[in-house]
Structures are given as structure tokens and as C-alpha cells.
DOLOLUM-871353 format. One line per 4 residues: number of its first residue (from 1); their letters; for each residue x, y, z of C-alpha. Coordinates in Angstrom, 2 decimals. Layout:
NUM = A = X/Y/Z  ...
This chain:
1 = XXXX = -62.36/2.42/-44.76  -61.74/-1.13/-46.01  -59.41/-3.15/-43.81  -55.99/-3.43/-45.42
5 = XXXX = -55.76/-7.04/-44.25  -58.88/-7.85/-46.28  -57.26/-6.46/-49.40  -54.10/-8.50/-48.83
9 = XXXX = -56.17/-11.64/-48.17  -57.93/-11.11/-51.50  -54.53/-11.26/-53.20  -53.64/-14.52/-51.51
13 = XXXX = -57.01/-15.96/-52.55  -56.29/-15.40/-56.25  -55.57/-18.55/-58.25  -52.00/-19.35/-59.17
17 = XXXX = -50.74/-18.78/-62.67  -50.39/-21.86/-64.92  -47.44/-24.09/-64.00  -45.76/-23.38/-67.33
21 = XXXX = -45.63/-19.67/-66.45  -43.94/-20.42/-63.13  -41.45/-22.60/-65.00  -40.71/-19.75/-67.40
25 = XXXX = -40.37/-17.14/-64.66  -37.89/-19.36/-62.85  -35.68/-19.13/-65.96  -35.83/-15.31/-66.25
29 = XXXX = -32.05/-14.99/-66.13  -31.26/-18.19/-68.02  -30.20/-18.15/-71.66  -31.04/-21.76/-72.53
33 = XXXX = -34.11/-23.93/-72.12  -35.40/-27.10/-73.77  -37.59/-25.66/-76.54  -39.43/-28.93/-77.17
37 = XXXX = -40.37/-29.29/-73.52  -41.55/-25.69/-73.48  -43.71/-26.12/-76.60  -45.27/-29.30/-75.21
41 = XXXX = -46.18/-27.63/-71.91  -47.79/-24.62/-73.58  -49.76/-26.80/-75.98  -51.54/-28.43/-73.01
45 = XXXX = -53.38/-25.13/-72.50  -55.53/-24.57/-75.60  -56.56/-21.01/-74.78  -52.97/-20.03/-74.04
49 = XXXX = -51.78/-21.68/-77.24  -54.37/-19.88/-79.37  -53.57/-16.45/-77.99  -49.80/-16.97/-78.22
53 = XXXX = -50.08/-18.05/-81.86  -52.28/-15.04/-82.54  -49.59/-12.69/-81.27  -46.82/-14.63/-83.02
57 = XXXX = -48.65/-14.00/-86.32  -49.29/-10.31/-85.63  -47.39/-7.45/-87.21  -45.59/-7.04/-83.88
61 = XXXX = -43.12/-9.69/-85.08  -43.49/-9.23/-88.84  -42.83/-12.87/-89.76  -42.89/-13.75/-93.45
65 = XXXX = -44.74/-17.06/-93.07  -47.71/-18.06/-90.90  -46.95/-19.85/-87.62  -49.43/-22.69/-87.05
69 = XXXX = -47.98/-24.73/-84.17  -46.41/-23.92/-80.84  -43.26/-25.79/-81.86  -42.94/-23.44/-84.84
73 = XXXX = -43.59/-20.42/-82.64  -40.88/-21.41/-80.16  -38.45/-22.16/-82.97  -39.08/-18.97/-84.93
77 = XXXX = -39.56/-16.46/-82.11  -37.11/-17.87/-79.61  -37.25/-18.56/-75.90  -37.30/-14.98/-74.60
81 = XXXX = -40.16/-13.84/-76.84  -42.27/-16.91/-76.09  -41.72/-16.46/-72.36  -42.95/-12.88/-72.64
85 = XXXX = -46.00/-13.88/-74.69  -47.06/-16.73/-72.43  -46.68/-14.61/-69.30  -48.65/-11.73/-70.81
89 = XXXX = -51.47/-13.96/-72.02  -51.76/-15.75/-68.67  -51.80/-12.55/-66.62  -54.52/-10.97/-68.75
93 = XXXX = -56.64/-14.13/-68.58  -56.51/-14.12/-64.76  -58.93/-11.22/-64.41  -62.53/-10.81/-65.56
97 = XXXX = -64.36/-7.56/-66.26  -67.58/-8.94/-64.77  -68.78/-7.26/-61.60  -66.23/-4.44/-61.80
101 = XXXX = -68.76/-1.60/-62.12  -67.69/1.25/-64.38  -63.99/0.43/-64.25  -62.55/0.85/-67.75
105 = XXXX = -60.82/-2.47/-68.45  -59.90/-1.56/-72.01  -58.15/1.62/-70.92  -56.43/-0.30/-68.13
109 = XXXX = -54.99/-2.93/-70.48  -54.04/-0.32/-73.04  -52.00/1.51/-70.40  -50.48/-1.73/-69.09
113 = XXXX = -49.41/-2.81/-72.57  -48.23/0.70/-73.39  -46.04/0.64/-70.28  -44.76/-2.82/-71.22
117 = XXXX = -43.82/-1.67/-74.72  -42.23/1.56/-73.41  -40.27/-0.49/-70.88  -38.99/-2.77/-73.63
121 = XXXX = -37.90/0.22/-75.70  -36.23/2.08/-72.83  -34.54/-1.05/-71.38  -31.39/-0.97/-73.58
125 = XXXX = -30.68/2.60/-72.46  -30.52/1.35/-68.86  -28.81/-1.95/-69.75  -31.88/-3.87/-68.52
129 = XXXX = -33.20/-7.13/-70.00  -35.98/-6.11/-72.45  -38.11/-9.20/-71.71  -37.97/-8.61/-67.97
133 = XXXX = -38.82/-4.96/-68.61  -41.84/-5.89/-70.75  -43.13/-8.28/-68.08  -42.65/-5.77/-65.27
137 = XXXX = -44.31/-3.04/-67.33  -47.29/-5.27/-68.00  -47.60/-6.09/-64.29  -46.93/-2.67/-62.76
141 = XXXX = -50.60/-1.73/-62.21  -52.02/-5.17/-61.39  -52.81/-4.00/-57.88  -55.45/-1.79/-59.46
145 = XXXX = -57.14/-4.86/-60.91  -57.25/-6.53/-57.50  -58.98/-3.51/-56.01  -61.32/-2.90/-58.96
149 = XXXX = -62.45/-6.52/-59.32  -62.45/-7.74/-55.71  -63.78/-4.51/-54.16  -65.73/-3.06/-57.09
153 = XXXX = -68.19/-0.90/-55.14  -65.47/0.53/-52.92  -63.28/1.27/-55.92  -66.01/3.55/-57.24
157 = XXXX = -65.30/5.63/-54.13  -61.65/5.83/-55.23  -62.67/7.22/-58.61  -65.08/9.68/-56.97
161 = XXXX = -62.43/10.79/-54.46  -59.87/11.31/-57.21  -62.33/13.39/-59.23  -63.39/15.47/-56.22
165 = XXXX = -59.89/16.16/-54.92  -58.05/16.22/-58.28  -55.39/13.94/-56.88  -53.43/10.91/-58.01
169 = XXXX = -54.99/7.46/-58.05  -52.56/6.33/-55.33  -53.66/9.15/-53.01  -57.32/8.28/-53.56
173 = XXXX = -56.64/4.59/-52.92  -54.90/5.41/-49.64  -57.89/7.51/-48.62  -60.37/4.69/-49.29
177 = XXXX = -58.34/1.50/-48.71  -55.40/2.60/-46.60  -53.07/1.05/-49.20  -52.33/1.73/-52.86
181 = XXXX = -52.19/-0.38/-56.01  -48.36/-0.45/-56.06  -48.19/-2.25/-52.70  -51.02/-4.60/-53.66
185 = XXXX = -49.38/-5.29/-57.02  -46.10/-6.17/-55.33  -47.96/-8.58/-53.03  -49.59/-10.19/-56.08
189 = XXXX = -46.23/-10.46/-57.87  -44.85/-12.22/-54.79  -47.93/-14.49/-54.63  -47.34/-15.45/-58.25
193 = XXXX = -43.64/-16.02/-57.50  -42.31/-13.45/-59.92  -38.59/-12.66/-59.55  -37.72/-10.23/-56.76
197 = XXXX = -36.54/-7.55/-59.20  -39.99/-7.53/-60.81  -41.66/-7.36/-57.39  -39.47/-4.35/-56.56
201 = XXXX = -40.28/-2.68/-59.89  -44.02/-3.09/-59.33  -43.75/-1.77/-55.76  -41.68/1.26/-56.76
205 = XXXX = -43.15/2.46/-60.05  -44.47/5.68/-58.45  -41.50/6.38/-56.19  -39.58/9.60/-56.79
209 = XXXX = -35.83/9.76/-56.29  -34.69/12.54/-53.93  -33.09/15.57/-55.56  -29.34/15.28/-55.75
213 = XXXX = -29.24/11.48/-55.70  -28.37/9.23/-58.63  -31.18/7.00/-59.86  -29.99/3.40/-60.35
217 = XXXX = -29.93/2.06/-63.89  -32.11/-0.91/-63.00  -35.48/-2.51/-63.77  -37.36/-0.41/-61.22
221 = XXXX = -36.12/2.80/-62.86  -37.09/1.46/-66.29  -40.68/0.95/-65.09  -40.84/4.42/-63.54
225 = XXXX = -39.84/5.84/-66.94  -42.14/3.50/-68.90  -45.17/4.45/-66.82  -44.50/8.16/-67.40
229 = XXXX = -43.94/7.64/-71.15  -47.14/5.63/-71.53  -49.11/8.48/-69.96  -47.21/11.18/-71.86
233 = XXXX = -47.84/9.51/-75.23  -51.54/9.12/-74.29  -51.51/5.54/-75.56  -54.41/4.48/-73.32
237 = XXXX = -56.54/7.22/-74.91  -58.08/8.37/-71.61  -59.65/11.82/-71.30  -57.91/14.01/-68.74
241 = XXXX = -55.06/11.53/-68.21  -52.41/12.97/-65.88  -48.71/12.57/-66.66  -46.62/11.79/-63.54
245 = XXXX = -43.45/13.87/-63.15  -40.09/12.32/-63.94  -37.43/13.27/-61.43  -34.16/14.92/-62.42
249 = XXXX = -32.10/11.97/-61.07  -33.88/9.71/-63.56  -33.34/12.17/-66.44  -29.65/12.27/-65.59
253 = XXXX = -29.39/8.49/-65.43  -31.00/8.12/-68.87  -28.87/10.92/-70.36  -30.74/10.84/-73.70
257 = XXXX = -30.53/13.66/-76.21  -33.49/14.94/-78.23  -32.78/12.61/-81.14  -32.66/9.57/-78.86
261 = XXXX = -35.93/10.56/-77.16  -37.60/11.00/-80.55  -36.49/7.50/-81.50  -37.86/6.10/-78.22
265 = XXXX = -41.23/7.75/-78.87  -41.35/6.50/-82.44  -40.39/2.93/-81.57  -42.85/2.73/-78.66
269 = XXXX = -45.77/3.97/-80.75  -44.86/1.63/-83.62  -44.89/-1.44/-81.34  -47.96/-0.50/-79.35
273 = XXXX = -50.85/-0.92/-81.78  -49.89/-4.44/-82.90  -49.46/-5.59/-79.32  -52.90/-4.25/-78.35
277 = XXXX = -54.60/-5.96/-81.28  -53.10/-9.31/-80.30  -53.38/-9.22/-76.50  -56.28/-7.08/-75.32
281 = X = -59.33/-9.32/-74.66
């Protein structure tokens, strides 16, 4: 079994996110920010600028005219959307598929973005900030990337264990590493100085609420729901994908009728394809 300390050390050895992302994360609960300063900071990173403009011009936002500069993007899309785009682009760029064996990066990012979109859609029903929900949904499985890219050969044992025992990924990770991707993801979110509520959402996205309790209407609950929806809608297009159960306390907290659920499904699927086209490497 791999030493858990080695896994944690691998998280701490990861490079920091760009300074502009840290600046944006520090303003997660702020409503105002100097747009010109923000545009200037993003423009210093050419790769980040190119990918952000690409998403700004995608059908995800449905703008009538083409956005050609970061100043235009910030002006047209607004602070919250730009913060989400920049964070998403930076996180995705932090990991490489090289040396990761047979790990399916495309399926991983499809599920991550599906969860992010589902979190954004479900957020208003829990009175949660949609941008925070999107970011937390995107990040919820990042611990998997740490294990699959930093311990590629050992992660093949996880996949083999899961197949042999027909168990969850978390159970297989515990068997091989002594720790699962949720705990590693929370450590990475802390390393990257994400807000504590996002750290908690990443850490708890597989936690079940005990029967009889009331699930809190918070970001962590939104990510639990988003993860289940992303699997249930099969947006990652993975053969044999398992749908995690959603506890009764969470169902009661959401309190959505059939019509509302149908609208959630429709909105999530409508947003998903455009986001994938713009963000998946």
C-alpha cells in the first residue's frame, strides 16, 4: 500500500495556480471588483486569455457579437462569469495526461464539467451562489487527478480492484492508497487556497446524510446532488457508470416536484455540450 503521507506530499508539491486566480478566489463573496485591473491581469497570461475568449464566444453564453479582447469579455460577461472561466481554465491546465497510463482524461473532464454545470443549475434551489457551485463542481474530483497522474501505475491497481470487487472508486482507492480522492481533493483545494466552503464541498461530495436528519441547504449539498445528477444523466458517456444514491434527507431539502426536476435535467443537458467544447483540452 502506498504511504498516505506520500500522497499528501505530492499535493503540496503541485505548482500554485496563477496569481490572478488567487486574486479572484479571494473575492468569491464580493460583488464588486475593478474590471480594468482584472482584464489587465488575465491578459498577461496568453494561454489563459485565449481559452477564456474561446469560451466567451461559445454558444454557452450566446452573445450576438464576437468578443475579441479580454476587456470586452469582462465588460460583456461580467465579473462572476469571468471569475468562473478563468478558474476553470487554470485548473484544467494544471494537469497533463502524459504518463497517466490508461486513465481516461476525457471522461474525467466530461464528468467534472457535467458536475459543474449541474451544480450551477441546482444552486438556486438551495439558495447557493451559482458561480461558487460551478467552481466546486469542477473541482470535486481533483483528488482523482492527483492519484492518476502522480501515482499512475498504482492507480491502475485501483481500477483493477474496482473491477474485481464491483465497488465504488472511493473504496478501491482506500484499499490501494489508504485514502480516497475526496480527502486528497480537499487537501489540494486548501493548497490552492480555495475558500473553506469549497474545500468542505470537495471533501464531502460522497458523504451520505443519516436517515432522519435534515440535509443543510449549502454548497456541500449542492455538490452531492450535482455529482449524482452528472452520473444519472450519463454526461461523461462512460460504459457501466454507476449512479451514487441520493439520500432521503437531501431529497427532502430540495423538495422539487417532477416538473422542476425535468427542468433541471433539461437545463443541465443544454449547458453541458457548449461548456465541453470550449473547455476540454
